C-alpha positions as CSV (number, residue, x, y, z in Angstrom):
1,X,-19.8,9.2,-17.1
2,X,-17.9,6.9,-14.8
3,X,-14.8,5.3,-16.3
4,X,-14.1,1.6,-15.9
5,X,-10.6,2.2,-14.3
6,X,-9.2,4.7,-11.8
7,X,-5.6,5.8,-11.3
8,X,-3.8,7.2,-8.3
9,X,-3.5,6.6,-4.5
10,X,-0.2,4.7,-5.2
11,X,2.0,3.8,-2.2
12,X,4.7,6.0,-0.7
13,X,7.4,3.7,0.6
14,X,10.3,4.5,2.9
15,X,13.3,2.7,1.5
16,X,15.3,1.9,4.7
17,X,18.1,-0.1,2.9
18,X,18.6,2.7,0.4
19,X,18.7,5.3,3.2
20,X,21.7,3.4,4.6
21,X,23.3,3.1,1.2
22,X,23.0,6.7,0.2
23,X,23.6,8.1,3.7
24,X,20.3,9.8,4.2
25,X,17.5,9.4,6.7
26,X,14.4,10.0,4.7
27,X,14.3,8.5,1.2
28,X,10.9,7.4,-0.2
29,X,9.6,6.0,-3.4
30,X,6.2,7.0,-4.8
31,X,5.5,3.7,-6.6
32,X,3.5,4.5,-9.7
33,X,3.9,0.9,-10.9
34,X,0.9,0.2,-8.7
35,X,-1.5,2.1,-11.1
36,X,-3.9,-0.2,-13.0
37,X,-1.6,-0.7,-16.0
38,X,1.8,-0.2,-14.3
39,X,2.6,3.4,-15.2
40,X,2.1,6.9,-14.0
41,X,0.8,7.5,-17.6
42,X,-2.4,6.0,-16.3
43,X,-3.0,9.3,-14.5
44,X,-2.8,11.2,-17.8
45,X,-4.9,8.6,-19.6
46,X,-7.7,9.0,-17.0
47,X,-7.4,12.8,-17.3
48,X,-7.5,12.7,-21.1
49,X,-10.4,10.3,-21.5
50,X,-12.5,12.2,-18.9
51,X,-11.9,15.4,-20.9
52,X,-12.6,13.6,-24.2
53,X,-15.9,12.4,-22.9
54,X,-16.9,15.9,-21.6
55,X,-16.0,17.5,-24.9
56,X,-17.4,14.8,-27.2
57,X,-14.1,13.8,-28.8
58,X,-14.5,11.0,-31.3
59,X,-11.0,9.9,-31.6
60,X,-7.6,10.3,-29.9
61,X,-4.3,9.7,-31.8
62,X,-1.0,9.1,-30.1
63,X,2.6,8.3,-31.1
64,X,3.7,5.7,-28.5
65,X,6.4,3.3,-27.5
66,X,3.9,1.2,-25.6
67,X,2.9,2.4,-22.2
68,X,1.0,5.6,-23.1
69,X,-0.9,4.0,-26.0
70,X,-1.9,0.9,-24.1
71,X,-3.0,2.8,-21.0
72,X,-5.0,5.2,-23.1
73,X,-6.7,2.3,-24.9
74,X,-7.6,0.7,-21.6
75,X,-9.0,3.8,-20.1
76,X,-11.2,4.4,-23.2
77,X,-12.9,1.1,-22.7
78,X,-16.7,1.6,-22.1
79,X,-16.7,5.0,-23.9
80,X,-17.3,5.8,-27.5
81,X,-13.9,7.2,-28.0
82,X,-11.6,5.5,-30.6
83,X,-7.9,5.2,-30.0
84,X,-5.5,5.2,-32.9
85,X,-1.9,4.3,-31.9
86,X,1.1,5.1,-34.0
87,X,4.4,3.4,-33.2
88,X,7.8,2.9,-34.7
89,X,8.3,0.0,-37.1
90,X,11.1,-1.4,-35.0
91,X,8.9,-1.7,-31.9
92,X,8.9,-5.2,-30.3
93,X,6.3,-7.5,-31.7
94,X,5.0,-8.4,-28.2
95,X,4.3,-4.7,-27.5
96,X,2.7,-4.2,-31.0
97,X,0.3,-7.1,-30.1
98,X,-0.6,-5.5,-26.8
99,X,-1.3,-2.2,-28.5
100,X,-3.5,-4.0,-31.1
101,X,-5.6,-5.4,-28.3
102,X,-6.7,-1.9,-27.1
103,X,-6.7,0.1,-30.3
104,X,-9.3,1.0,-32.8
105,X,-6.5,1.0,-35.3
106,X,-2.7,0.8,-35.2
107,X,-0.3,2.4,-37.7
108,X,3.4,1.8,-38.1
109,X,5.6,4.7,-39.0
110,X,9.4,5.4,-39.2
111,X,10.4,7.5,-36.1
112,X,14.1,7.4,-36.9
113,X,14.2,10.1,-39.6
114,X,11.6,12.7,-38.8
115,X,9.3,14.4,-36.3
116,X,5.7,13.6,-37.0
117,X,3.6,16.7,-36.3
118,X,0.1,16.3,-34.8
119,X,-1.6,17.6,-37.9
120,X,0.0,14.8,-40.0
121,X,-0.9,11.9,-37.8
122,X,-4.4,13.3,-37.3
123,X,-4.9,13.4,-41.0
124,X,-3.7,9.8,-41.4
125,X,-6.2,8.7,-38.7
126,X,-9.2,10.7,-40.1
127,X,-12.0,8.7,-41.7
128,X,-14.5,11.6,-42.3
129,X,-14.7,15.4,-42.2
130,X,-16.9,15.6,-39.2
131,X,-14.7,13.6,-36.7
132,X,-13.5,15.4,-33.6
133,X,-9.9,14.2,-33.3
134,X,-7.4,15.2,-30.7
135,X,-3.7,14.4,-30.4
136,X,-2.8,12.7,-27.1
137,X,0.9,12.5,-27.7
138,X,1.9,15.8,-26.1
139,X,0.5,18.6,-24.0
140,X,-1.7,20.7,-26.3
141,X,-4.7,20.3,-24.0
142,X,-3.0,20.7,-20.6
143,X,-2.5,17.0,-20.2
144,X,0.3,17.7,-17.7
145,X,-2.4,18.5,-15.2
146,X,-3.0,14.8,-14.9
147,X,0.1,14.5,-12.7
148,X,-0.8,17.2,-10.2
149,X,-2.6,14.7,-7.9
150,X,0.8,12.9,-7.2
151,X,1.8,16.0,-5.2
152,X,-1.6,16.1,-3.5
153,X,-1.2,12.5,-2.4
154,X,2.2,13.2,-1.0
155,X,0.9,16.1,1.0
156,X,-1.9,14.0,2.4
157,X,0.9,11.8,3.9
158,X,1.9,14.8,6.0
159,X,5.3,14.8,4.2
160,X,6.7,18.0,2.9
161,X,9.7,16.8,0.8
162,X,12.8,18.8,0.2
163,X,13.2,17.1,-3.2
164,X,11.0,15.2,-5.7
165,X,13.0,13.4,-8.4
166,X,11.2,12.3,-11.6
167,X,12.2,10.9,-15.0
168,X,12.0,13.5,-17.8
169,X,11.1,12.7,-21.4
170,X,8.9,15.4,-23.1
171,X,8.7,17.0,-19.7
172,X,5.0,16.5,-19.3
173,X,5.2,14.9,-15.9
174,X,7.9,17.3,-14.8
175,X,5.6,20.2,-15.6
176,X,2.7,18.5,-13.9
177,X,4.6,18.0,-10.7
178,X,5.8,21.6,-10.8
179,X,2.1,22.7,-11.0
180,X,1.3,20.4,-8.1
181,X,4.1,21.9,-6.0
182,X,2.8,25.4,-6.8
183,X,-0.8,24.4,-6.1
184,X,-0.1,22.9,-2.7
185,X,2.4,25.6,-1.8
186,X,5.3,23.3,-1.1
187,X,8.9,24.5,-0.9
188,X,10.0,21.4,-2.6
189,X,12.8,21.4,-5.2
190,X,11.9,19.4,-8.3
191,X,14.7,17.5,-10.0
192,X,14.2,15.8,-13.4
193,X,16.4,13.1,-14.7
194,X,16.5,12.6,-18.5
195,X,18.8,11.4,-21.2
196,X,21.2,13.2,-23.5
197,X,20.1,11.1,-26.6
198,X,17.4,12.7,-28.8
199,X,16.6,9.9,-31.2
200,X,17.2,6.7,-29.4
201,X,18.0,5.5,-25.8
202,X,18.0,2.4,-23.7
203,X,15.5,4.4,-21.6
204,X,13.1,4.4,-24.5
205,X,10.4,6.5,-22.9
206,X,12.7,9.4,-22.3
207,X,14.4,10.4,-25.5
208,X,12.5,13.1,-27.5
209,X,13.6,15.2,-30.4
210,X,11.0,17.9,-29.7
211,X,8.6,18.9,-26.9
212,X,5.8,21.4,-26.6
213,X,6.9,22.0,-23.0
214,X,10.2,23.6,-23.9
215,X,9.3,27.1,-22.9
216,X,7.5,26.1,-19.7
217,X,10.5,23.9,-18.7
218,X,12.8,26.9,-19.2
219,X,10.5,29.0,-16.9
220,X,10.6,26.2,-14.2
221,X,14.4,25.9,-14.4
222,X,14.7,29.7,-13.8
223,X,12.9,29.1,-10.5
224,X,15.8,27.0,-9.2
225,X,14.5,23.6,-10.1
226,X,16.8,21.3,-12.1
227,X,17.1,18.7,-14.9
228,X,20.0,16.3,-15.0
229,X,20.9,14.5,-18.3
230,X,22.5,11.0,-18.4
231,X,24.6,9.4,-21.1
232,X,23.8,5.9,-22.2
233,X,26.4,4.3,-20.0
234,X,24.9,6.0,-17.0
235,X,21.3,4.9,-18.0
236,X,22.3,1.3,-18.3
237,X,24.3,1.3,-15.0
238,X,21.2,2.7,-13.2
239,X,19.0,-0.1,-14.7
240,X,21.4,-2.9,-13.9
241,X,22.0,-1.6,-10.3
242,X,18.4,-0.9,-9.3
243,X,16.0,-3.0,-11.4
244,X,15.7,-5.5,-8.6
245,X,15.1,-2.9,-5.9
246,X,11.7,-2.0,-7.2
247,X,9.5,-3.0,-10.1
248,X,10.6,-0.5,-12.7
249,X,11.7,-0.2,-16.4
250,X,14.9,1.5,-17.6
251,X,13.1,4.8,-18.1
252,X,12.1,4.8,-14.4
253,X,15.4,3.5,-13.0
254,X,17.2,6.7,-14.0
255,X,16.0,8.5,-10.9
256,X,18.5,6.6,-8.8
257,X,21.3,8.3,-10.6
258,X,20.5,11.5,-8.8
259,X,22.7,10.4,-5.9
260,X,25.8,10.2,-8.1
261,X,25.1,13.7,-9.5
262,X,24.0,15.8,-6.5
263,X,24.8,16.0,-2.8
264,X,22.1,15.8,-0.2
265,X,22.0,16.6,3.5
266,X,21.5,13.7,5.8
267,X,18.0,14.9,7.0
268,X,16.7,15.9,3.6
269,X,13.4,14.4,2.7
270,X,13.7,12.9,-0.8
271,X,11.0,11.3,-2.9
272,X,11.9,9.3,-6.0
273,X,9.0,8.8,-8.5
274,X,9.0,5.3,-9.9
275,X,7.2,6.1,-13.1
276,X,6.4,2.4,-13.7
277,X,7.3,-1.0,-14.9
278,X,6.3,-0.7,-18.5
279,X,5.2,-3.2,-21.1
280,X,8.1,-5.7,-21.2
């Protein structure tokens, strides 16, 4: 079936002022805030819902801080798939209300003291024994493949970047972009920018106490790709300095910190992924 919304084909923008600022000639931003609901998670939502429709999934459950859950709910519109969003009790009321608009059910949990395994949240969401329920929080069904098209769109612009820089939380997008680099046979180095904090960060989409992508990430790093981790001071500095440069949230602004961590050649082609503007 045809979904109501479609993601992708976001603009690739050359940032001339930032080129001057950072002393490089070819700095671009792939602006994922231009997806239907302002985030590159729209790509995974479209991918997930399409797969759910194909495999007759009744319900998706996800633990979310806002963006992923809202996006998933919107992309499920017009299908028979139910979305149950779990979120932390301390989440802003405005975001809770946004999630309520697109969810079959919302459930508040305490994310400060434990890791909630998929089996547990699926049990909490189950209403009968015959339901087909999938977890949409992490990559148990190859959800990272939803990000491969970003690299395909970059290649269509006849741009073979030396570097792609992306925010890293669970590593799902990082792994998806790596798969894209491999698929399209680019010689691009992938750089992830994450946070040192595991249980809370100002960049609230990036902290994660556990990820199913841990082993795949280790494999990617052995192939000379890289992940940089920021402390909270660095996260906040990036947000304050670049929030007015492009429409982005703190978790997206971290990519600009790469210039304080690594040295680039003047003619390197660098693409920063603006992961989105978020649900403020």
